[in-house]
C-alpha positions in Angstrom: 65.8 126.4 -1.3 67.4 128.4 1.5 67.7 125.2 3.7 69.5 123.5 0.6 71.9 126.4 0.4 72.6 126.4 4.1 73.0 122.5 4.1 75.5 123.0 1.1 77.4 125.6 3.0 77.5 123.5 6.2 78.9 120.6 4.2 81.5 122.8 2.5 82.6 124.1 6.1 82.9 120.5 7.3 84.8 119.5 4.2 87.2 122.7 4.7 87.9 121.8 8.3 88.6 118.2 7.3 90.9 119.5 4.6 92.6 121.7 7.0 93.1 118.9 9.6 94.6 116.7 6.9 96.8 119.6 5.7 98.5 119.9 9.2 102.3 119.8 8.8 104.5 118.1 11.3 108.1 119.2 11.7 110.7 117.5 13.8 113.1 119.9 15.7 116.3 118.6 17.0 117.8 120.7 19.8 120.2 120.7 22.8 119.1 120.2 26.4 120.1 123.6 27.7 118.1 126.1 29.5 117.2 128.5 26.6 116.0 125.7 24.4 113.9 124.2 27.2 112.4 127.6 27.6 111.6 127.8 24.0 109.5 124.7 24.2 107.4 126.2 26.9 106.7 129.2 24.7 105.0 127.1 21.9 101.4 128.3 22.6 102.3 131.5 21.0 103.7 129.7 17.8 100.6 127.5 17.6 98.3 130.5 17.8 100.2 132.1 14.8 100.5 128.7 12.9 97.7 126.3 13.8 98.5 124.2 10.7 102.0 123.3 12.0 102.8 120.9 14.7 106.3 120.6 16.2 107.7 117.4 17.5 111.0 117.7 19.7 114.0 115.7 19.9 116.0 117.1 22.9 119.5 115.7 23.3 122.7 116.1 25.3 125.1 118.3 23.5 127.6 115.7 22.3 124.7 113.3 21.2 122.9 116.0 19.4 126.0 116.9 17.4 126.4 113.2 16.4 122.9 112.8 15.5 122.4 115.7 13.3 125.8 115.3 11.6 124.9 111.8 10.6 121.5 112.9 9.4 122.5 115.8 7.3 125.6 114.1 5.9 123.5 111.1 4.7 120.5 113.2 3.6 118.5 111.2 6.0 115.6 113.5 6.5 115.0 112.6 10.2 114.9 116.3 11.2 113.2 119.4 9.7 115.1 121.8 11.9 118.6 121.3 13.5 120.2 123.2 16.3 123.7 123.7 15.2 126.6 125.9 15.9 128.6 128.4 14.0 131.1 125.7 13.4 128.7 123.6 11.3 126.9 126.4 9.6 129.4 127.7 7.0 130.8 124.1 6.4 127.4 122.5 5.9 126.2 125.6 3.9 129.1 125.4 1.5 128.4 121.7 1.0 124.8 122.4 0.0 123.5 120.5 3.1 121.5 123.4 4.4 118.7 125.6 2.9 119.7 129.2 2.2 117.5 131.6 4.1 117.6 134.5 1.7 113.9 135.6 1.5 113.1 136.4 5.2 110.0 138.4 6.0 110.5 142.1 6.7 109.4 141.9 10.2 112.3 139.6 11.0 114.6 142.6 10.7 117.6 140.7 9.4 119.8 143.9 9.5 119.3 144.0 13.3 121.4 140.8 13.6 124.9 141.5 15.1 127.4 141.7 12.2 129.8 139.1 13.8 127.1 136.5 14.2 125.5 137.3 10.9 128.9 137.0 9.1 129.6 133.6 11.0 126.4 132.1 9.7 126.8 133.2 6.0 128.4 131.8 2.9 129.0 134.1 0.0 126.7 136.7 1.7 123.7 134.2 2.2 122.6 133.2 5.7 122.3 129.4 6.1 121.0 129.5 9.6 119.3 131.9 12.1 120.9 132.7 15.4 118.9 131.8 18.6 121.5 133.1 21.1 125.2 134.1 20.9 127.9 134.1 23.4 131.5 134.6 24.5 133.1 133.5 27.7 133.8 135.2 30.9 134.4 134.7 34.6 131.4 134.3 37.0 132.1 134.3 40.6 130.4 134.6 44.1 130.9 138.0 45.4 129.9 137.0 48.9 132.4 134.1 49.0 135.2 136.3 47.5 134.6 138.8 50.2 134.7 136.3 53.0 137.8 134.9 51.6 139.5 138.3 51.2 139.5 138.0 47.4 139.5 140.9 45.1 139.1 139.9 41.6 140.0 142.5 39.0 137.9 143.2 35.9 140.6 141.6 33.8 142.2 138.9 35.8 145.3 136.9 35.0 145.4 133.1 35.4 147.8 133.6 38.3 145.1 135.8 39.9 142.5 133.2 39.3 144.5 130.5 40.9 145.1 132.5 44.0 141.4 133.2 44.2 140.5 129.7 43.8 142.8 128.6 46.5 141.4 131.1 49.0 137.7 130.3 48.2 138.0 126.6 48.4 136.5 124.9 51.3 136.1 121.2 50.5 134.9 120.3 54.1 131.9 122.6 53.3 131.5 121.3 49.8 132.7 124.5 48.1 135.2 124.4 45.3 137.1 127.4 44.3 136.7 126.9 40.6 134.5 124.9 38.2 135.6 124.2 34.7 134.5 121.9 31.9 135.9 118.4 32.0 133.5 116.4 29.9 135.2 115.2 26.6 134.0 116.8 23.4 135.1 119.2 20.8 132.4 121.6 22.0 132.7 120.7 25.7 136.0 120.5 27.4 137.9 121.5 24.3 136.0 124.7 23.9 137.2 125.7 27.2 140.8 124.4 27.0 141.2 125.7 23.5 140.3 129.1 24.7 142.6 128.9 27.7 145.5 127.8 25.4 144.8 130.7 23.2 145.1 133.0 26.2 148.6 131.4 26.9 149.8 132.3 23.4 149.2 128.6 22.1 147.6 127.6 18.8 146.2 124.5 17.4 148.3 124.4 14.2 151.2 126.3 12.8 151.3 127.8 9.4 152.0 124.5 7.8 149.0 122.8 9.6 151.5 120.8 12.1 149.8 120.4 15.5 151.4 122.2 18.4 150.5 120.2 21.5 154.3 119.8 22.1 154.8 123.6 22.3 155.6 125.4 25.5 152.3 127.4 25.7 150.2 124.3 25.3 152.2 122.4 28.0 151.8 125.3 30.3 148.0 125.9 29.7 147.1 122.3 30.1 149.2 121.7 33.1 147.8 124.7 34.8 144.3 123.6 33.8 144.8 120.3 35.5 146.5 121.9 38.6 143.4 124.2 39.1 140.8 121.3 38.8 142.8 118.9 40.8 143.5 121.2 43.7 140.5 123.5 43.7 137.8 121.8 41.4 134.8 119.5 42.4 135.1 115.7 42.4 134.1 113.9 39.2 135.0 116.9 37.1 135.9 114.9 34.1 132.2 114.3 33.6 131.1 117.9 34.0 130.2 119.9 30.9 128.3 123.2 30.7 124.9 122.0 32.3 126.6 120.2 35.2 128.7 123.2 36.2 125.7 125.5 35.9 123.9 123.3 38.3 126.9 123.3 40.7 127.2 127.0 40.5 123.6 127.5 41.1 123.7 125.4 44.2 126.5 127.6 45.6 129.2 124.9 45.3 131.5 126.9 43.0 133.6 130.0 44.0 134.2 130.7 40.2 133.0 129.4 37.1 134.6 130.4 33.7 132.3 129.6 30.8 129.8 130.9 28.3 128.3 134.3 28.9 124.9 133.0 28.2 125.0 131.3 31.7 124.8 134.5 33.4 121.1 134.7 32.8 120.6 131.5 34.7 123.0 132.0 37.6 121.1 135.3 38.3 117.6 133.7 38.2 116.4 133.8 41.8 114.0 130.9 41.1 116.8 128.6 40.0 119.9 130.0 41.7 120.7 130.1 45.4 123.4 132.6 44.8 121.5 134.8 42.3 122.1 138.0 44.4 125.8 137.4 44.8 127.3 137.0 41.2 130.2 139.1 39.8 131.8 139.1 36.4 135.1 139.5 34.9 136.8 139.2 31.5 138.1 135.7 30.4 141.7 135.5 32.0 145.0 135.9 30.2 148.4 134.6 31.2 151.0 137.3 32.3 152.7 138.9 29.4 150.2 137.4 26.8 147.9 140.1 25.3 145.0 137.7 24.6 141.9 137.0 26.7 140.8 134.0 24.9 137.5 135.4 23.9 135.4 132.7 22.1 132.5 133.4 19.7 129.7 130.9 19.6 126.1 130.9 18.6 123.5 128.2 18.8 121.4 128.5 15.6 118.4 127.0 13.9 119.1 125.6 10.3 117.0 123.7 7.9 118.5 120.7 6.2 118.0 120.4 2.4 116.4 116.9 3.1 113.3 118.3 4.8 110.0 117.7 3.2 108.5 120.7 4.9 110.6 123.7 4.1 107.9 126.3 4.5 106.8 125.1 7.9 110.5 124.8 8.9 111.2 128.5 8.0 108.1 129.6 9.8 109.4 128.0 12.9 113.0 129.2 12.7 111.9 132.8 12.0 109.4 132.7 14.9 112.0 131.3 17.4 114.8 133.7 16.4 113.0 136.8 15.5 112.3 140.0 17.5 108.8 138.9 18.5 110.2 135.9 20.4 112.6 138.1 22.4 109.6 140.3 23.3 107.7 137.2 24.2 110.3 135.8 26.7 110.7 139.4 28.3 106.9 139.6 28.8 106.7 136.1 30.3 109.9 135.8 32.3 111.6 139.2 32.3 114.2 140.8 30.2 117.0 139.0 32.0 115.8 135.8 30.4 115.9 137.2 26.8 118.1 135.3 24.4 121.4 137.3 24.3 124.0 137.9 21.8 122.2 138.0 18.4 120.5 141.4 17.9 121.8 145.0 18.1 118.4 146.3 19.4 118.7 144.2 22.6 121.9 146.1 23.5 120.1 149.4 22.9 117.3 148.4 25.1 117.5 150.4 28.3 115.2 148.0 30.2 117.3 144.9 29.3 120.6 146.7 30.3 119.0 147.7 33.6 117.7 144.2 34.3 120.6 142.1 33.0 123.8 143.4 34.9 125.9 141.0 32.6 124.6 142.4 29.3 127.2 145.0 28.8 130.2 142.7 29.4 128.5 140.0 27.2 128.5 142.4 24.3 132.0 143.7 25.0 133.5 140.1 25.0 131.6 139.1 21.9 132.8 142.3 20.1 136.4 141.6 21.3 136.4 138.1 20.0 138.8 137.6 17.0 138.0 134.2 15.4 140.3 135.1 12.4 143.2 135.5 14.8 142.6 133.5 18.0 146.2 133.3 19.1 148.9 136.0 19.3 150.7 133.7 16.7 149.7 133.5 13.2 147.3 130.6 12.3 146.1 129.1 9.1 142.6 128.7 10.3 139.6 130.6 11.6 137.9 129.8 14.9 138.3 131.0 18.4 137.6 127.9 20.5 137.4 125.6 17.6 139.2 125.2 14.1 136.8 125.8 11.1 137.8 122.6 9.2 135.4 119.7 8.6 138.1 117.3 10.3 138.1 119.2 13.6 134.8 117.6 14.9 136.5 114.3 15.1 140.0 115.4 16.0 138.7 117.8 18.6 136.6 115.1 20.3 139.5 112.7 20.2 141.8 115.1 21.9 139.1 116.0 24.4 138.9 112.4 25.4 142.6 112.4 26.1 142.4 115.6 28.2 139.4 114.3 30.1 141.2 111.0 30.9 144.2 113.1 32.3 141.7 115.0 34.5 140.3 111.7 35.8 143.8 110.7 36.7 144.1 107.8 34.0 147.2 109.4 32.6 149.6 112.2 33.2 149.7 115.6 31.4 152.7 114.8 29.4 151.1 111.5 28.0 147.9 113.2 27.3 149.6 116.0 25.3 151.8 113.5 23.5 148.8 111.3 22.4 147.0 114.6 21.3 150.0 115.4 19.1 150.2 112.1 17.6 146.5 111.4 16.8 146.1 115.1 15.4 149.1 114.7 13.2 148.1 111.3 12.0 144.5 112.6 11.1 145.8 115.9 9.4 148.2 113.8 7.3 145.5 111.5 6.4 143.3 114.5 5.4 146.0 115.9 3.2 146.8 119.1 5.2 150.3 118.0 6.1 152.5 117.1 3.1 
């Protein structure tokens, strides 16, 4: 009788294992090919230890392609992805349209009240979160202190664009393959237009007046864009019209850029001694302003994980996004790769952590620039929209990319600045009229 019971128990165990194997849930995660997201994929052993019944398949894409793919999928209810890496531009628009699952019943150990208020607000619709932040950022100047010293450059903590230009000229040594400044040139609303919009804001420009008329024909836009082209033509690297965040990161790590003005999240990579040849010689400054304009063009961005309504595995998807954006993950990265590598800009507790502040010399400035960002008033002039380096309207994704293509073409020498600005004005006015913003 005992042998029969044992045999029955053994059969039940085999059956249970077979059922568990059959019950394994596979989710597909669409993400961007930047360093923090690649690092996340290397941490998956921890996730699988906690969730052996969930398998994650990755679709890792270049930023512009990612945006195109996830937008098409979520808008058509395609169901190709269970988790999407999206920005704080998409989240409120898609959440309001009912395209994303609300994340309203998060576990206590997620510590939702620890999220930075500005980031939490940017990802909420009517008080409900529609995505969870993986990292947050503003923008700042990163520069080589050794090169600055050799060139006799003393960059202040809050430089003007005139001081940036002077420093770029002094640090440029094209014969040695060193360029005074590296800036985004790759077309895209979240690539070159993120930078150029922030730069234009710091000149006193705005995308639209209070009647939604585009303002590329205004003096501040003219000045900002022409100065951008001047900087890049004289002191930038060759082929800059193809360079986005990742390309400039690589150039800076190789020691080819005197200065790089871009996302604060880059600081963790340019100071990584295993990846960056200039890790020990990086200084930081606030995003520049134009003389006489009290606006440093601080942008506010976050990469976030959202769950489309079309997923057929909502519980598994939520388990993944809470793991990847929760405090446990931050601790995991710190243990594996040091606190400098921890995902920045999402949690208050990180900026109360003395060890992080000591190991990450860029941490305080990152927090200060994020706190100083004013998406509700990105320009010194009044605006009808919200958004620092973008405009929070559904049409901006198409308009911003189209304008970015004009500006990138000008950087490549295919047209002059006046033509690019004129084209930007015309195409933006046409699309805004078509969409009903302009009467």
